[in-house]
N, C-alpha and C positions, 0 to 999 in steps of 0.2 A: 059887658066885659071890661075889666079894670085896665087902667093905663099900663100897669106892669105886664099884664098878659098880652096886650097889644104889642108892646116892645119885645117881649120874649118871642112871640110867633113871627114878628117882622124880622127879627135877627136870624131866626131859624130859616126863614124863607130866603133871605139874602145870603146866608151861609150856603144854602143849596146851590145858588148861582155861582158862588166862589168855588165850591167843590167841582162843579162842571168845568170851570176855567182851569182849575188845578189838574183835573184829570185829562183834559183834551187839548189844552193850548199852552201848557207851561212846561217846557223841557227844563232839565236841571241846569242848563247853561244860562237860562234867563233868571239869574238869582234875584234881581230887583223885583221882577214880577212875582216870583215865588214868595219872596219875603213879604211883600205887600198883601197878597192874597192870604197867606198863612197868618199874618198878624191880625187881619180882620177876622178870620174864622176863630182864632184863639181868643181874641177879645170878646167876640160874641159868645163863645163857649163859657168863658169866665162869668160873663154877665148872667147868662141863662141858668147855669148851675147854682149860682148864688141868689137867684130870685125865685126859687121854688116852683119851677115849671112842673106841671103834672107828670108824675113818673112814667105813666104809660104813653103820654104824648112824647116825652123825651126818648123813650125806647123806640117808638115808631119813627121819630126823626133820625135816630142813630142808624136804624136799619135802612131807611130811605137814603141817607147820605152814602151808605156803602153801595146801595144799588146803583147810584149814579156812576160809579166806577166800573160797572159790569162789563162794558165793551171797550174799555180804555186799555191801551198798552202801557205798562208801567213807565212812568215818566222820569222817576228819580233814581231808578236802579236798573242795572242790566243783568242782575243775577238770574233772571228768569230764562235767559238763553241757555244757561247750564242745566236748569231744570228740564227744559225741552230736550236738550242733548241727551241727558241721562235717561229720560223717559223713552226716547226713541231707541236707545240701545237696549233697554229692558224689553221693550215691545218686540225687538228682533231676537230676544233670547240671549243677549250678551250682558255679562256682568259689568256694570259701569265703573266698578272699583278697580278693575284689573289693568286698565291701560290709560295712559295719558291721551288726551284728545287728539294730539297730532298723529298718533298711531293709525287712526281711522282714515287718514288722508294718504297713507302709504300704500304701496303696491301690494303688500302682503295682507292687508286688511280686507275682509269681505265687504262687498257693497251692501249698504244699509239704507233703506228708504228714509229719506229726510235728513240723513247725515251728509252734509255738504260742506264745501269750502266756504261758502257764503255764511253758513251758520257758525262754522269754526271761527271766522273772523270776528264774530260778535261776542265770543266768549271773553270774559275778563279773567279767566283762570286757565289759560291754555297750557301752562307749565305745571299744573297741579292735578293730582288725582282727586277724584270726587270725595268730598267729606260729608255729604248729606246722608244722615242715617236712614235705615230701611223704611220707616213709616213715611217719611217724606218721599223716599224713592217710590213707594207704592202709589202715592198721589201722582208723581211724575209719570209713572207707567200708565195709570188710568187715563191721564190727560192725553198721552200718546195713542192709547187704544181707541179712545173716543174720536180723536182727530189726528190720524197718523201723519199727515203732511201739512196741516194748517196750523200756523203759530197762533192765530187768533182763536181758533177752536180750542187749542190746548190751554191758552190763557183763560178762556171762559170756564172751562172745566175746573181748573185749579182755583179760580176765584170763587166759584160757587161753593166748593168744599171749604175754603177758608172763611167765607161768609157764614156758612152753617156753623162752623166752629166758633166764630165771633158771637153769633146769636146764642149759641149754647153757653158761652162764657158769661154773657149778660144775665141769663137766667140762673146760672150757678152762683154768680155774685149776688144776685138778689136773694137767693135762698140762704147764702152764707151770712149776709148782712142781717137777715131776719133771725137766724140762729144766734148771732152775736149780739142781738138787740141793739143794732146800730141803725141809723136812719136809712130807709130804702133809697132815698134820693142820692146817697153817696155812689150808687151804681153809675149815675150819669157822669161822675168824674172820669170814669173809664170809657163808658159807652159813647159819649159825645166828644171825647178828646180828639182834636184834629190830627195829632201825631199818630194815634192808634188807627184812625180811619184811613189816613193817607198811606202810612207805611205797611200796615198789615193787609187790609183788603186792597188798597190802591196799588201798592208796589209788590204785592204777593210775597210777603215774608212769612215764613212758616212758624214764627213765634206765635202766630194766631192759634195754630193747632196745639203747640206746646202749652200755651197758657190755658187752653180748654182742659187739657188732661191734668195739669197741675191743680186747677180749681176743682176738677172732679175728684182728685185724690183728697184734697182738703175736706170736701163735702162728705165723702164716704168715711173719712176718719171721725167725723162727728158722731157717726153711728157705730163706730168700732168695726166697720166692715173691712177687716184688714186685707183680705184677699183681693177684693175689688179695688181698694185703694192702692194696693201694691201693683195690680195690673195697670191701673191708670198711670202710676209713676213710670212703669216700664214703657208704656206708650209715649209718655212725655220724653223720656230719654231716647226712645227710638225715633223721635221727631227731631230733637236737638239734644246734644250730649250735655248741655249746660246743667240740667237738674241733678246731675251726679253730685254737685256740690252740696245739695240739701240732705244727703244721707246722714251726716253726723247729727243734724237737728232731729231727724226722724228717729234715730236711735235713742237720743236723749228724751224725746217725747214719749216713745212707746215702751221703753225699757227693753232689756235684752230678750226676754222670752217672746213678747208680742212682736218685737222687731224681726225675730227669726221667721215667723210666719209671713210677715209683711214682705221682707226681702226675698223670701222664697218665691212668692208670687211675682215680684218684680223681676227676679232672675229668670224665672220660667218664661215670662213674657219676652224678655230680651233675647233669650235663646230662640224662641219661636220666630221672632221677627228678623233676627240676624242670621240664623242658620242657613236659609236658602242661598245667601250671597257670601257666606263667610268662608275664608280659607286663610292659611298663613300668609300668602302673598297679599291678600286683601287687607288683613290686619296691618301688615308692614306698610302698605301703601297709604292707608288712612293715617297712621301715626306719623309717617313721613310728612304728609301734608299739614297735619296739625303742628308738628314741630317747626315747619317752615313758617306757619302762621305766626307763631310766637316770636320767631327770630327775624322776620323780614317785614311783616305788615305793620304799618303805623298810620293812625288816622284819629284825629279829634281826641287825643289822650290828655290826661291832666298830670298826675304825678310822674308818669313816665317822661313826658316832655321836659319837666324840670330836671329830672335826672339825666336825660339826654343832653341838655344844655351844659350841665356840669361835666359830663363826659367829654363833650367837645372842648370845653375850656382846659381840661387837664390832660387829655390824650390826643386831641386834634381830630378825632373821627367818631362816628356813630357807634355806640356801644350796645346796640339793640340785641346782638347775639348773646350778650351777658345779661343785660337788664331784663329782657323779655322773660327768660326762664327764671331768673332770680325773683322777679315780682310775682310770678306764678307760685313759687315756693312760699313767699311771704303771705300771699292770699290764702293758701292752704293752711298755713299755721294759724293765721288770724281766725279763719272759719272754725277750725278745731277748737281753739280757745273759746270762741263765742259759744259754741255748742255746749261746752261743759262748765261754763261759769254759772249759769242759772238754770233752774228747772223750768222746762217748758210745759206749764200746767194746762194750757188751753190751746185750741186751734188758732185763736186770734194771735196769741203770743208766738206760736209756731210760724204763722204766716209773716209776722213782723220780723222775726229773725231770719227767715228766708229772704225777705226784702233787704235786710241789713247785709247779709252775706253777698247778695248780688250787687249791692251798692259798693261794697269794698272791692269786689272783683272788678267792677267797671272803673273805679277810681284808680286802680293799679294796672289796668289793662293798657296794652300798646295800641289797641284799635277799639274805638267806641262809635259804632254806627248809630244813627238816631233811633232806629227801631229797637235797639237793645234796651232802651229805657221803658218800653211798653210793658215788660214783665214786672218791673218794679212798680209801675203805676197800678197794675192790676192787684198786686199784693198789698200796696199801701192804701188802696181804697178801703180796706178793712181795718185801717188804723186812723189816728188823728194826724199823722205826718203828711205834709203836702209838698215836700221838696221835689218829689217826682213830677208833680204838675209844673213847677217852675222849670225843671229840667226839660220837660217835654215842650215847653214854650221856647226855650233857648237852643235846643238841639238843632233846630232848623238852620241855625247860623253856620253849621258845618258844611252846608251845601254851597257856601261861597267858594269852596275849593274847586268847583266844577265850572267856574266862570271862564276859565281858559283851558286850552288843550293840554297844558303842562301840569294841570291838577296841583296848583300851588296853594297850600293852606294859608289862610290869614290868621296868624297866631294872635293878633290883637282880638279877633272875634272869639277864638278859642279861650283866651284868657278871660274875656268878659263872661262867656258862658259859665266857666267853672268857678270864677270868683263869686258870681251871684248865687250859684247852686250851693257852694260851700257855706257862704254867709247865711243863706236861708236855713240850711240844715243845722248849722251851729246854733242859730237862734231857736229853732224848734227843739233841739236837744236840751238847750238851757231851760226853755219853758216847760218841757216835759219833766225835767229834774225838779223844777220848782213846784209843779203840781204834785209830784210824787212826795216831796218833802212835806208839803202841807197835809196830805192825806195821812202820812205817818204821824205827824204831830196831833192830828185830830183823833187818830185811833189810839 
């Protein structure tokens, strides 16, 4: 065995130890410990993926790292309490979209197994209606059905489902890379990425399921299976609403006639998954929570924080109620413009523009949690752009916020994160333009 192979496998072994420590002994309040362990796993990841580890050994390591989190309670996020809350409501036959959580502690609410004041106190969204779409809700329900009163049992069920989605994403990416005649080892840029492992499988974020359905859509589009790909997009939107932003690119790629068949399958899927829980009250409650999200939540933002600073300077108070919706409108306009500037002649170009749209969305968003970057990482695996990898390495800095009970953001770290990401992206765009100009001259 060569020296480079020994180093590769030694680093993978030590990474496994670090992941165990991250899973079971590193609460998000221990930022220094989190940063040191994450820095090691990220450095090991960069070394391994750049030293041509065997692709199947890399996939095996990626799956093994995820298995290490199997029995861990999510350490960096408490969103899972709402997943369990909604799942227990569904298991009791109650629509989770209809009432605020506090209603179920009142005298008029029926008693529900597992819905308690202790669980309520753990929710980070007590004042908001549930916004998790029906496909995610179906997983919550299954977790509650399998384990009605055990949080650990529900977590295990959800984690197994997300792990299966992650494994599915790995093999879909492998097939997509082969179809695009790109190096298979690029798959490991996603599969072994510490942020993806920790946030999706470890912290139970349902981007894992959404990414699987998005990659399935792209793969089916290679074969012009419009109905199947439309169903896959419907399932992705039914998991997270975010993929709605990709519709203009799909219209541009498919043309009007093919898009009608595609979107018909998507709409039929959405109708099927939303119908059992849908009503006018439900729609109003969901949109109310989404509206509050854009007008009240702020975390780890970039452009928005700059505009917020100017707002304080000129008006003396936070202008998020104006800036949040305004930046959403700007994002929509930019995405529409991007979709119709150039013809999207290939699936690779389509995935690239999807990644670009999501990048614009996050740069202009008021809230950017680290796991949001995972979708860009999956899509840019099929390109030559690597800014998402840089971002995935720096996004962990946002957890400095949780060092104290007041959740005070360190804006110096936020500035460092985005300055490096912006600089890397600008450099990559410049080099891309240079290569493109050279090709034009040669042709």
